[in-house]
C-alpha positions in Angstrom: 0.0 0.0 0.0 1.1 3.6 -0.7 0.7 4.4 3.0 3.2 1.7 3.8 5.8 3.3 1.6 5.3 6.8 2.9 3.6 6.6 6.3 1.8 9.7 7.5 3.1 11.8 10.3 2.4 10.7 13.9 -0.3 12.3 16.0 0.4 14.4 19.0 0.6 12.4 22.1 -2.5 12.6 24.4 -1.9 13.6 28.0 -3.9 10.7 29.4 -2.2 8.1 27.1 0.7 6.1 28.6 3.9 6.4 26.6 4.9 2.8 27.5 2.2 1.2 25.4 4.1 -2.0 24.4 5.5 -4.5 27.0 7.6 -7.7 26.8 8.2 -7.5 23.0 10.1 -10.5 21.5 11.1 -11.3 17.9 12.0 -14.9 16.7 12.0 -16.9 13.5 9.4 -19.6 12.7 9.1 -22.0 9.8 5.9 -22.5 8.0 5.6 -25.4 5.5 3.2 -26.3 2.6 5.0 -29.6 1.9 8.4 -31.3 1.6 11.1 -28.7 0.7 8.3 -26.1 0.4 8.9 -24.2 3.6 9.5 -20.5 4.3 10.9 -18.5 7.1 8.6 -16.0 8.9 9.2 -13.6 11.7 7.2 -14.1 14.9 6.5 -10.9 16.9 5.1 -11.2 20.4 4.1 -8.1 22.4 1.8 -7.1 25.2 -0.3 -4.0 24.5 -2.1 -1.8 27.0 -5.4 -1.2 25.2 -7.5 1.9 25.4 -10.4 3.5 23.6 -8.0 5.7 21.7 -5.9 2.8 20.4 -7.6 0.9 17.6 -4.9 -1.6 17.0 -1.2 -1.9 16.0 1.0 -2.3 13.0 4.1 -4.5 12.7 6.5 -3.3 9.9 9.7 -4.9 8.7 12.2 -3.3 6.3 15.6 -4.6 5.0 18.2 -3.2 2.7 17.0 -3.3 -0.9 13.5 -4.4 0.1 10.2 -2.6 0.4 8.6 -2.0 3.7 6.3 -4.9 4.7 3.6 -4.1 7.3 1.0 -6.3 9.1 -1.9 -4.5 10.8 -3.9 -5.9 13.6 -7.2 -3.9 14.4 -9.5 -4.4 17.4 -13.3 -3.9 17.1 -15.0 -1.0 18.9 -16.7 -3.5 21.2 -13.3 -5.1 22.1 -11.7 -1.7 22.7 -14.5 -0.6 25.1 -14.6 -3.9 26.9 -10.8 -4.3 27.3 -9.9 -0.7 27.8 -7.1 -0.3 30.4 -6.2 -4.0 30.2 -3.1 -5.7 28.8 -3.6 -7.6 25.6 -1.2 -10.2 24.2 -0.5 -10.0 20.5 1.2 -12.8 18.5 1.9 -12.4 14.8 3.9 -14.7 12.5 2.7 -13.6 9.1 5.8 -11.5 8.1 8.0 -13.5 5.7 11.8 -12.8 5.8 14.9 -14.1 4.2 17.2 -16.3 6.2 20.2 -14.2 5.5 18.9 -10.6 5.6 19.0 -8.3 8.6 15.6 -6.6 9.2 14.4 -3.7 11.2 11.2 -4.3 13.1 8.9 -1.4 14.1 5.7 -1.7 16.1 3.3 1.3 16.1 -0.1 2.1 17.5 -3.1 2.7 15.2 -3.5 5.6 14.9 0.2 6.4 15.3 0.9 8.5 18.4 4.2 10.2 18.6 6.6 8.7 21.2 4.9 5.3 21.5 6.6 3.2 18.8 9.0 0.3 19.5 11.9 -0.3 17.1 14.6 -3.0 17.0 17.0 -4.7 14.5 16.9 -8.5 14.1 19.7 -10.6 12.7 18.6 -14.0 11.3 21.0 -16.9 11.9 21.1 -17.7 8.2 20.8 -21.3 7.1 22.7 -22.7 10.1 19.7 -24.5 11.5 19.3 -28.1 10.3 15.6 -27.8 9.7 16.2 -24.8 7.4 18.9 -26.6 5.4 16.5 -29.5 4.8 13.2 -27.7 4.0 13.6 -24.1 3.0 14.6 -23.9 -0.7 16.8 -20.9 0.0 18.8 -23.0 2.4 18.9 -26.4 0.7 22.5 -27.0 -0.5 22.7 -30.7 -0.6 25.1 -32.9 1.3 28.5 -33.9 -0.1 30.5 -37.0 0.7 33.6 -38.1 -1.2 36.2 -40.9 -1.6 39.8 -40.0 -2.6 42.0 -42.0 -5.1 45.5 -40.6 -4.5 47.0 -42.8 -7.2 44.8 -41.4 -9.9 44.2 -37.9 -8.4 40.5 -38.4 -8.4 37.6 -37.5 -6.1 34.4 -39.7 -6.2 31.7 -37.3 -5.0 28.2 -38.4 -3.8 25.3 -35.9 -3.4 22.3 -36.3 -1.1 19.4 -34.1 0.2 19.7 -31.9 -2.9 16.9 -29.7 -4.1 14.4 -32.0 -5.9 13.6 -31.5 -9.6 16.7 -29.4 -10.1 20.1 -29.9 -11.8 23.0 -29.9 -9.4 26.4 -28.3 -10.1 29.8 -29.5 -8.8 33.3 -28.0 -9.2 36.7 -27.9 -7.7 38.0 -24.6 -6.4 40.9 -23.1 -4.4 39.5 -21.4 -1.3 40.6 -17.9 -0.5 39.7 -15.5 2.3 36.5 -14.4 0.5 36.0 -16.5 -2.6 36.7 -19.9 -4.0 38.4 -19.6 -7.4 37.6 -22.4 -9.8 40.3 -24.8 -11.0 38.5 -25.4 -14.3 37.3 -28.9 -13.4 33.5 -29.0 -13.0 30.5 -31.2 -13.9 26.8 -31.3 -13.2 24.3 -34.0 -12.0 21.1 -34.0 -14.0 17.8 -34.2 -12.1 17.0 -37.4 -14.0 20.1 -39.3 -12.9 19.1 -42.1 -10.5 22.6 -42.1 -8.9 23.7 -38.7 -7.7 27.5 -39.0 -8.1 30.3 -37.7 -10.2 34.1 -37.9 -10.5 36.4 -34.8 -10.5 40.2 -34.8 -11.1 42.7 -32.6 -9.3 46.4 -31.8 -9.8 47.7 -31.5 -6.2 46.1 -32.4 -2.9 46.4 -28.8 -1.5 44.8 -27.9 1.8 42.8 -25.1 0.1 41.4 -27.4 -2.6 37.6 -27.8 -2.0 34.6 -29.4 -3.6 31.7 -26.9 -4.1 28.1 -27.8 -4.9 24.8 -25.9 -5.5 21.4 -26.3 -7.1 20.7 -24.7 -10.4 18.5 -21.8 -9.1 19.2 -18.1 -8.9 21.2 -17.1 -5.9 21.4 -20.7 -4.7 23.4 -21.2 -1.5 26.5 -23.4 -1.9 28.0 -26.1 0.2 31.8 -26.6 0.4 34.0 -29.4 1.7 37.8 -29.4 1.6 39.2 -33.0 1.6 42.9 -32.1 2.1 42.7 -29.3 4.6 45.1 -30.9 7.0 47.8 -31.6 4.4 49.9 -28.5 5.1 53.1 -30.2 3.9 51.9 -29.8 0.3 52.4 -26.1 0.6 56.2 -26.2 1.0 56.9 -27.6 -2.5 57.9 -25.4 -5.4 61.0 -23.8 -4.0 63.2 -22.5 -6.9 66.6 -20.9 -7.2 67.6 -18.2 -9.6 71.4 -18.7 -10.3 71.8 -15.3 -12.0 70.5 -13.4 -8.9 71.5 -16.1 -6.5 67.9 -15.8 -5.1 65.8 -18.4 -3.4 62.1 -18.1 -4.4 58.9 -19.6 -3.1 55.2 -18.7 -3.6 52.4 -20.4 -1.6 49.9 -22.3 -3.6 47.3 -21.5 -0.9 46.8 -18.5 1.4 48.6 -19.3 4.6 49.8 -17.4 7.6 53.3 -18.7 8.2 56.9 -17.7 9.0 59.6 -18.7 6.5 63.2 -18.7 7.6 66.6 -19.9 6.3 68.4 -22.3 8.5 71.6 -24.3 8.6 71.2 -28.1 8.7 73.5 -29.8 11.3 74.9 -33.3 11.4 72.4 -34.4 14.0 69.5 -33.3 11.8 68.6 -30.1 13.6 68.2 -26.9 11.5 69.5 -23.7 13.2 67.9 -20.4 12.1 70.3 -18.0 10.4 70.3 -14.5 11.9 67.9 -12.0 10.3 66.7 -14.5 7.8 62.9 -14.8 8.4 59.9 -13.4 6.7 56.1 -13.5 7.3 54.2 -14.9 4.4 50.5 -15.1 3.6 49.9 -15.2 -0.2 52.7 -13.2 -2.0 56.0 -14.4 -3.5 58.8 -14.9 -1.0 62.4 -14.0 -2.0 65.8 -14.4 -0.3 68.4 -12.6 -2.3 72.2 -13.5 -2.4 72.0 -17.1 -1.2 74.9 -19.6 -1.3 73.5 -22.8 -2.8 74.8 -25.5 -0.5 73.1 -28.7 0.7 73.3 -27.5 4.3 71.2 -24.4 3.6 67.5 -25.1 4.1 64.2 -23.3 4.5 62.0 -23.7 7.6 58.3 -23.0 7.6 56.5 -22.5 10.9 52.8 -22.3 11.6 52.0 -22.1 15.3 54.0 -24.8 17.1 54.5 -26.9 13.9 57.6 -26.6 11.7 58.6 -28.1 8.3 62.2 -28.1 6.9 62.8 -28.3 3.1 66.4 -28.4 1.7 66.2 -27.4 -2.0 70.0 -27.8 -2.6 70.2 -31.3 -1.1 70.7 -33.0 -4.5 71.4 -29.8 -6.5 74.3 -27.8 -7.8 77.4 -26.8 -5.9 79.0 -23.5 -6.8 82.2 -24.6 -5.0 83.6 -27.7 -3.4 86.7 -29.3 -1.9 89.4 -31.2 -3.7 91.5 -33.5 -1.5 94.8 -35.1 -2.7 96.7 -37.7 -0.6 100.4 -37.4 -0.1 102.9 -38.9 2.3 101.3 -38.9 5.7 99.0 -35.9 5.0 96.3 -34.5 2.7 96.4 -31.4 0.6 93.1 -29.6 0.5 92.1 -27.2 -2.3 89.0 -25.1 -2.8 87.6 -25.1 -6.3 84.9 -22.5 -7.1 82.9 -22.2 -10.3 82.2 -18.5 -9.7 84.3 -15.6 -8.4 83.7 -15.6 -4.6 85.2 -14.8 -1.2 85.4 -17.4 1.5 86.2 -17.5 5.2 88.4 -20.5 6.0 89.4 -22.0 9.2 90.9 -25.3 10.6 89.9 -26.8 13.9 90.2 -30.0 15.9 87.9 -32.9 15.1 85.3 -33.8 17.7 83.2 -36.9 18.1 80.2 -35.4 16.3 82.3 -33.8 13.5 81.6 -30.3 14.8 84.1 -27.5 14.5 84.8 -24.9 17.1 85.7 -21.4 15.9 89.5 -21.0 15.6 91.9 -18.9 13.7 90.2 -18.1 10.4 91.5 -16.5 7.2 89.9 -15.0 4.1 90.4 -16.6 0.7 89.3 -15.0 -2.5 88.8 -16.9 -5.8 88.9 -14.5 -8.7 88.5 -16.8 -11.6 86.2 -19.6 -12.3 87.6 -23.1 -12.1 90.7 -21.8 -10.4 91.8 -24.1 -7.5 93.1 -22.2 -4.5 95.3 -24.0 -2.1 93.9 -24.0 1.4 96.5 -26.0 3.3 97.2 -29.4 4.8 94.8 -31.4 6.9 95.5 -34.3 9.3 93.2 -35.2 12.2 91.3 -32.0 11.7 88.2 -30.4 10.2 88.0 -27.6 7.6 85.3 -25.0 8.0 84.4 -22.8 5.1 81.7 -20.1 4.6 81.1 -17.7 1.7 81.5 -14.0 2.6 80.3 -12.3 -0.5 76.6 -13.4 -0.1 73.9 -12.4 2.5 72.9 -15.9 3.5 75.4 -18.8 3.8 75.9 -21.9 5.8 79.1 -23.1 7.5 80.4 -26.1 5.6 82.5 -28.5 7.7 84.7 -31.2 6.1 86.5 -33.5 8.4 89.4 -35.8 7.4 90.4 -39.3 8.5 92.7 -39.7 11.6 96.4 -40.0 11.1 99.4 -39.7 13.5 103.3 -39.6 13.7 103.4 -43.2 15.0 101.6 -44.4 11.9 104.1 -42.7 9.7 107.1 -44.2 11.7 105.5 -47.6 11.4 105.3 -47.1 7.7 109.0 -46.5 7.4 109.7 -49.8 9.3 107.2 -51.9 7.5 108.0 -50.7 4.0 111.8 -51.8 4.0 110.9 -55.1 5.7 108.4 -55.8 2.9 111.1 -55.0 0.3 113.6 -57.4 1.9 111.1 -60.1 2.2 110.2 -59.7 -1.4 113.9 -60.0 -2.4 114.4 -63.2 -0.4 111.3 -64.8 -2.0 112.6 -63.9 -5.5 116.2 -65.4 -4.7 114.6 -68.6 -3.4 112.5 -68.9 -6.5 115.6 -68.5 -8.8 117.6 -71.0 -6.8 114.8 -73.5 -6.9 114.5 -73.1 -10.7 118.3 -73.6 -11.2 118.2 -76.7 -9.0 115.3 -78.2 -10.9 117.1 -77.7 -14.3 120.3 -79.3 -13.0 118.5 -82.4 -11.7 116.7 -82.8 -15.0 119.9 -82.7 -17.0 121.7 -85.2 -14.6 118.8 -87.7 -15.1 119.0 -87.3 -18.9 122.8 -88.2 -18.9 122.3 -91.2 -16.7 119.5 -92.5 -19.0 121.7 -92.2 -22.1 124.6 -94.1 -20.5 122.3 -97.0 -19.6 121.1 -97.3 -23.2 124.8 -97.5 -24.4 125.6 -100.4 -22.1 122.7 -102.4 -23.3 123.9 -102.0 -27.0 127.5 -103.1 -26.2 126.8 -106.5 -24.5 128.6 -109.4 -26.3 126.4 -112.3 -27.5 127.6 -115.9 -28.3 125.7 -117.7 -30.9 125.6 -121.5 -31.5 127.9 -123.1 -34.1 126.3 -123.4 -37.5 127.9 -125.7 -40.0 131.3 -125.4 -38.4 131.2 -121.7 -38.1 131.3 -119.5 -35.0 130.3 -115.8 -34.5 133.0 -113.9 -32.5 132.4 -110.3 -31.5 134.9 -107.6 -31.2 136.1 -106.6 -27.7 133.6 -104.4 -26.1 134.7 -100.8 -27.0 131.3 -99.3 -26.4 130.7 -98.0 -29.9 127.1 -97.9 -30.7 127.1 -98.6 -34.4 129.9 -101.3 -34.6 129.1 -104.6 -36.3 130.3 -108.2 -35.3 132.9 -109.8 -37.6 132.2 -113.3 -38.7 135.4 -115.6 -38.4 135.3 -118.8 -40.2 137.4 -121.7 -39.2 
């Protein structure tokens, strides 16, 4: 009505009319239904009115941002006004429809409207938090999502229940931010004719901000959202990169996160000690640590509350410089080889049980040319500690060498000549044995030949044949002599 849009001015207050006309006013929501999933939310206003012959009734008006004023009028008959004049009358009205998510202003006035008697208050609905609203009021019905994860295939099997009947249902994957959920591009829909309300969506990484979002295909439909991997914070600490030209360590979070990122030095026992003045707060922007020495001992530590994660991007990566150790008599020569021009702080120290190095006398070494070995010194029973000085962030690199001592070197000078002498004796014995074997073989050969000659020189006497007799020559041991036949 036009009077509801532009209400008339209030009447002057009557002297005998009490200004406190309304008592015990309360405002609450109530749901009225015409069938399954056909409910609406109304506003129930209760008030106690002191009735008089000058008050014909009351009006209950609600107004919200962007909406027209809505008024409900309750009028008493003349007979009731006369009979109940001066008495308290309870008024209960639940005919004002409201939206579950809109703030409304409630105003109660007398009819006619007397100045100074109205009651006004703001009411904040709880939205669709109540279970009954989510099941029955179309504005609140979002559907229920359940899922099964397949980590090997990076798939989510999504099931939908309690969705708005006779409507298509939309599903998508999105990355949750502070205010919105930005779609990843993977989406689908479940048609209202489908008997099984399920679908499969693929994802790239199981990030904690990756969510499944679902809603019915109606205007301004509310949405339901579940995040299957919200506890997998370790997925955020991937993607650390190194720019070798700027010597910068870079990282950008895949999800908004309030964390502290710091550079630390990895020790032999596995602990990572923070470097001084090497921490930054991070939420969503790109993180950069400039002028970093890329060594396996240099790591990045991420901290959220009481939890910390350490990632070492150079563990299996490049080394801009390294040690070269050459073995010589009783000691080792250590050289520092750098692929880039750099300045180093170098120090020797005693070796401890856990291969740590106490600060000792240190010196500065500068490598001016790439691939130019620079002699550091000799190491025996000690550790070498090196740190780059021409960068902002660097770790101490400790290299310890095997134990050696003066006694071991003296023993070497004793054992080595003894081994040489023993080798000479063995060689002489082998030669003598060889000569003896040859001599014995030759002696046996001569004896065998002499035996064969004696057999050939034995004289034989043959029987007389026809008055003849064979007579041999005297034994002169000639191998090829023939016997002479002498006839009588």
